[in-house]
C-alpha positions as CSV (number, residue, x, y, z in Angstrom):
1,M,14.1,8.9,23.5
2,A,15.2,6.2,21.1
3,D,12.3,3.9,22.2
4,V,9.8,6.7,21.4
5,I,11.2,7.2,17.9
6,F,11.2,3.4,17.3
7,V,7.6,3.1,18.4
8,L,6.6,6.2,16.3
9,M,8.3,4.9,13.2
10,R,6.7,1.5,13.7
11,W,3.3,3.1,14.1
12,L,3.8,5.2,11.0
13,H,4.8,2.2,9.0
14,I,1.8,0.1,10.0
15,A,-0.7,3.0,9.7
16,S,0.6,4.0,6.3
17,M,0.5,0.4,5.1
18,A,-3.0,-0.1,6.4
19,T,-4.2,3.1,4.6
20,L,-2.6,2.2,1.3
21,I,-3.6,-1.5,1.2
22,G,-6.8,-1.1,3.0
23,G,-7.9,1.6,0.6
24,M,-7.3,-0.7,-2.3
25,I,-9.1,-3.6,-0.8
26,F,-12.1,-1.4,0.1
27,G,-12.1,0.1,-3.4
28,R,-12.0,-3.2,-5.1
29,L,-14.4,-5.2,-2.9
30,V,-16.8,-2.5,-1.9
31,M,-16.7,0.6,-4.1
32,T,-16.7,-1.1,-7.5
33,Q,-19.4,-3.5,-6.4
34,A,-21.6,-0.6,-5.0
35,A,-21.2,1.3,-8.3
36,E,-22.3,-1.7,-10.4
37,G,-26.0,-0.7,-10.3
38,L,-25.4,2.9,-11.5
39,S,-25.6,4.2,-15.0
40,P,-22.2,4.1,-16.8
41,D,-21.8,7.9,-16.5
42,S,-22.7,8.0,-12.9
43,R,-20.5,5.0,-12.1
44,A,-17.5,6.5,-13.8
45,S,-18.2,9.8,-12.0
46,L,-18.5,8.2,-8.6
47,L,-15.3,6.1,-9.1
48,D,-13.3,9.0,-10.4
49,R,-14.4,11.2,-7.5
50,A,-13.5,8.4,-5.0
51,A,-10.1,8.1,-6.7
52,L,-9.6,11.9,-6.5
53,L,-10.3,11.8,-2.8
54,Y,-8.0,8.8,-2.2
55,R,-5.1,10.5,-4.0
56,P,-3.8,12.6,-1.1
57,L,-4.0,9.6,1.2
58,V,-1.9,7.6,-1.4
59,F,0.9,10.1,-1.4
60,T,0.8,10.6,2.4
61,A,0.9,6.9,3.0
62,M,3.7,6.4,0.4
63,G,5.7,9.2,2.1
64,G,5.1,7.6,5.5
65,L,6.2,4.2,4.3
66,L,9.4,5.6,2.7
67,I,10.4,7.5,5.8
68,S,9.7,4.7,8.3
69,G,11.0,2.0,6.0
70,C,14.3,3.8,5.5
71,Y,14.5,4.3,9.3
72,N,13.8,0.6,9.9
73,I,16.5,-0.5,7.4
74,L,19.1,1.9,8.7
75,T,18.6,1.1,12.4
76,T,18.6,-2.7,12.2
77,L,21.8,-4.1,10.9
78,G,23.3,-7.5,10.8
79,H,20.8,-9.5,8.7
80,T,21.4,-12.8,7.0
81,P,21.4,-13.2,3.2
82,V,18.0,-14.9,3.3
83,Y,16.7,-11.8,5.1
84,H,18.1,-9.5,2.4
85,M,16.7,-11.7,-0.4
86,L,13.2,-11.6,1.1
87,L,13.6,-7.9,1.7
88,G,14.4,-7.4,-2.0
89,I,11.4,-9.3,-3.0
90,K,9.3,-7.3,-0.6
91,L,10.7,-4.0,-2.0
92,L,9.9,-5.1,-5.6
93,L,6.3,-5.8,-4.5
94,V,6.2,-2.4,-2.8
95,M,7.2,-0.7,-6.0
96,H,4.3,-2.5,-7.8
97,V,1.9,-1.3,-5.1
98,F,3.2,2.3,-5.3
99,A,2.9,2.4,-9.1
100,V,-0.6,1.0,-9.0
101,A,-1.6,3.4,-6.2
102,I,-0.6,6.4,-8.3
103,L,-2.3,5.0,-11.4
104,I,-5.6,4.1,-9.8
105,S,-5.9,7.6,-8.2
106,R,-5.9,9.2,-11.6
107,P,-9.2,9.9,-13.3
108,H,-10.6,8.0,-16.3
109,N,-8.9,4.7,-15.6
110,P,-11.0,1.9,-17.1
111,R,-8.8,-0.8,-15.5
112,R,-8.9,0.6,-12.0
113,A,-10.8,-2.4,-10.4
114,R,-8.4,-5.0,-11.9
115,M,-5.4,-2.9,-10.9
116,M,-6.6,-2.6,-7.3
117,A,-7.1,-6.4,-7.1
118,G,-3.5,-7.0,-8.2
119,A,-2.1,-4.4,-5.9
120,A,-4.1,-5.7,-3.0
121,I,-2.8,-9.2,-3.6
122,S,0.8,-7.8,-3.7
123,G,0.0,-5.9,-0.5
124,L,-1.1,-8.9,1.3
125,A,2.0,-10.8,0.1
126,I,4.1,-7.9,1.5
127,I,2.4,-8.3,4.9
128,A,3.1,-12.0,4.9
129,I,6.8,-11.4,4.0
130,S,7.1,-8.7,6.6
131,A,5.7,-11.1,9.3
132,Y,8.2,-13.7,8.3
133,L,11.1,-11.2,8.3
134,R,10.1,-10.0,11.8
135,H,10.1,-13.7,12.9
136,I,13.6,-14.5,11.6
137,F,15.1,-11.3,12.9
């Protein structure tokens, strides 16, 4: 039974991360570029509508990451100081991604594209740190 819970939590963590970071990458590289040819009012309307539809996914993904992340931390003990240092950096980047995800999903945000780019870069850094943490554990 413990193996099933471990696999489920791992899947939840990866699926939630892919939803959150993938949505930001798609929004920045595809949605904003696709909306470039529209009139300013239509563009703002399209991007606000997309942000509104993305909002429930943001909160669901954040909840999934918090639940599975806490499970992962509490069930794997005995890490080195280097592991904890990198985990701290990762969690700071996670807070950045969470804050930006909430802000970009609000309507009438003129800096949405720039914010998505920064959060996507932080998300990719989180993935790289996670891969290294998995390697050293």
